[in-house]
C-alpha positions as CSV (number, residue, x, y, z in Angstrom):
1,X,0.2,-0.5,-0.1
2,X,1.3,3.4,-0.7
3,X,2.1,5.7,2.0
4,X,0.4,9.0,2.7
5,X,1.7,11.6,4.9
6,X,0.8,15.6,5.8
7,X,-2.1,17.6,5.3
8,X,-4.6,16.8,2.8
9,X,-7.0,19.5,0.9
10,X,-9.9,19.1,-1.5
11,X,-9.3,19.8,-5.3
12,X,-11.5,21.6,-7.4
13,X,-12.8,18.4,-8.4
14,X,-13.6,17.6,-4.7
15,X,-15.5,20.5,-3.9
16,X,-17.3,20.5,-7.0
17,X,-18.3,16.6,-6.2
18,X,-19.6,17.7,-2.9
19,X,-21.6,20.9,-4.2
20,X,-22.9,19.0,-7.4
21,X,-23.5,15.6,-5.8
22,X,-23.1,13.9,-8.6
23,X,-23.4,10.6,-6.8
24,X,-20.1,9.3,-7.6
25,X,-19.2,8.6,-4.2
26,X,-21.4,6.7,-1.7
27,X,-22.2,7.9,1.6
28,X,-19.5,6.9,3.6
29,X,-16.7,8.2,0.7
30,X,-18.6,11.6,0.6
31,X,-18.7,11.8,4.2
32,X,-14.8,11.2,4.2
33,X,-14.3,13.7,1.6
34,X,-16.3,16.4,3.6
35,X,-13.5,15.9,6.3
36,X,-10.8,16.8,4.3
37,X,-10.2,20.4,5.2
38,X,-6.4,21.2,4.7
39,X,-5.9,21.1,8.6
40,X,-6.7,17.5,9.3
41,X,-3.5,15.3,8.8
42,X,-3.7,12.3,6.6
43,X,-3.1,10.0,9.4
44,X,-6.2,11.4,11.0
45,X,-8.1,10.9,8.0
46,X,-6.7,7.0,8.0
47,X,-8.2,6.7,11.1
48,X,-11.6,8.4,10.5
49,X,-11.9,5.6,7.3
50,X,-12.2,2.9,10.2
51,X,-14.6,4.9,12.1
52,X,-16.5,5.1,9.0
53,X,-16.5,1.4,8.3
54,X,-14.3,1.9,5.2
55,X,-11.3,0.3,3.8
56,X,-7.9,2.0,4.7
57,X,-7.3,2.8,1.4
58,X,-10.3,4.9,0.8
59,X,-8.1,7.9,1.5
60,X,-5.8,7.0,-1.2
61,X,-8.8,6.2,-3.7
62,X,-9.9,10.0,-3.3
63,X,-6.2,11.3,-4.2
64,X,-6.6,8.5,-7.5
65,X,-9.6,10.1,-8.4
66,X,-8.2,13.6,-8.0
67,X,-10.7,14.5,-5.4
68,X,-7.9,15.4,-2.3
69,X,-4.3,16.3,-3.0
70,X,-1.5,17.1,-0.5
71,X,-1.3,20.7,0.9
72,X,1.8,22.5,-1.2
73,X,4.8,23.7,0.9
74,X,3.7,27.3,-0.6
75,X,0.3,26.9,0.8
76,X,1.2,26.1,4.4
77,X,3.8,28.9,4.3
78,X,1.3,31.3,3.3
79,X,-1.1,29.9,5.9
80,X,-3.8,28.9,3.4
């Protein structure tokens, strides 16, 4: 399994999925995506996947489909 570390944030596609409710995510994956806020660590999100009853690779799935991405060093330095 791939390793994820640091902070994650929603991409434009992730924000669009939340607002448009296109139906490409089930209820639990959608709840996990909502929790991605740019301040929650990947480790915390991995723990939340367990609480939601999802497989541990659910966060990786959101990364692969482009709904989330690591927070860039520039954004961290700017406080955004």
